[in-house]
Structure formats: structure tokens, C-alpha cells
C-alpha positions, 0 to 999 in steps of 0.5 A: 500500500505504501508503494502504491501511495508514493507512486500516486504522489509521483504521478500527481506531481509530474502532472502538476509539473507539466501543467505549470503549477510550479511557476517558480520551478520549486516544489513545496517542502516535505511538510507541506506536501505531507499535509497536501496529500495527507500522507506520512513524511516518509511517503513524501520522502520516498516519492521525492527520492525516486524523482530525484534519482530519475532526474526529475527534480534536484535538491539544493542544500539550504534552498529547497527542491527544484524541478529540472528544466531539462526534464520539462524540455525533453520529456521522454515517452519512456518512464520506467518506475517499477520492477516490471519492464513492460512497455505498455506500463512504462510508455507515457506522453502527457499522461496518456497511456498508449493503445495497442493494435495487433498486426501479426500473431503467429508461431514460428521456428527460431532463426539462428540469431534467435536461438543464440539470443534466447538460448534456444534449440532449433525445435524450441518454437517461439511466438512472433508478435507484431504490434503497433502502438499509438497515443490516441490515434497517432502511431509512434512505434512498431514492436516485434517481439519473440517469446519462447513457447516453453516459457509461456504456453497459453498466450492469446489475442486478448493477452497480447492486446494488453501488457504481456509482462503484467500478465506474467506477473499476475497469473504466473508469478514471473517478473521481467526485471532486467534488460539489455537495450541498444538504441540507434537510428536508420533510414525508414523503410516503406513499412515504417513510412506506412505505419508510422506516417513518415516521409521517405526522407525521414529516419526511424529510431530503433530500440532492440534488446533482450528482456530477462526474468528475475531468475535470469532466464532470457524471456523475450527479444524485442525490436521496436521501431519509433517515429523519430520524434519520439526517440527521446530517452532521459537518464541521470548520471552521477559524476563523482 
């Protein structure tokens, strides 16, 4: 319950930040926030620590807590805030959750590359899932995922229209907690241009990687193709 409360506080503060409710770029002190949200100081402290670690805010000793101006200027659509790395749960823009349109769902033999990436044998069939993700009716990403059937045997259309990782956590008590991701760009192809509404001379952003279960098992290889204007990811670096 405490975890749920601090996440609610973070979501509300982020909404207020983007609504311009902190014109001086400074957040109220912990006591004031505690009174506003009617929660303990520890919940406020936990929320602010998470926001600081994400680079959303920074604390200036003796002066207070301030909003990072680059966070507002360069809002990223990827907002990872939990233990589950599911795309459906973590892609947001202006508080909107993405919609999902399933383009293809089939069972295939793994290629040699998939056998290597997911530690499979030639007879280990995989689900191939292609989904188009949208904010309202605006497409922003084509996602192609490959998941071994030996890990999940009963995926269906209803499950893949939502969050597969969330389904795993709720129904199978499995959590996807780690990933290795590569981010790059390349010229867009005809399919990118059709689905993402790109012009011939516009690039496509790419993020691909392997996602791992909490026991270390490779669970999915995912290839995500973004409209270039959404290829924006923020990170916080501590220099010591």
C-alpha cells in the first residue's frame, strides 16, 4: 500500500509539473506536501527520492527542491518506475497511456540469431508478435517481439492486446526485471513510412534488446521501431 501511495504522489506531481503549477520551478517542502496529500513524511520522502534519482527534480542544500528544466524540455515517452519492464506500463506522453493494435500473431521456428539470443534449440518454437502502438490515434512505434513457447504456453489475442509482462506477473508469478537495450537510428523503410506516417526522407529510431526474468532466464527479444520524434530517452548520471 505504501508503494502504491508514493507512486500516486509521483504521478500527481509530474502532472502538476507539466501543467505549470510550479511557476517558480520549486516544489513545496516535505511538510507541506505531507499535509497536501495527507500522507506520512516518509511517503513524501520516498516519492521525492525516486524523482530525484530519475532526474526529475534536484535538491539544493539550504534552498529547497527544484524541478529540472531539462526534464520539462525533453520529456521522454519512456518512464520506467517499477520492477516490471513492460512497455505498455512504462510508455507515457502527457499522461496518456498508449493503445495497442495487433498486426501479426503467429508461431514460428527460431532463426539462428534467435536461438543464440534466447538460448534456444532449433525445435524450441517461439511466438512472433507484431504490434503497433499509438497515443490516441497517432502511431509512434512498431514492436516485434519473440517469446519462447516453453516459457509461456497459453498466450492469446486478448493477452497480447494488453501488457504481456503484467500478465506474467499476475497469473504466473514471473517478473521481467532486467534488460539489455541498444538504441540507434536508420533510414525508414516503406513499412515504417506506412505505419508510422513518415516521409521517405525521414529516419526511424530503433530500440532492440533482450528482456530477462528475475531468475535470469532470457524471456523475450524485442525490436521496436519509433517515429523519430519520439526517440527521446532521459537518464541521470552521477559524476563523482
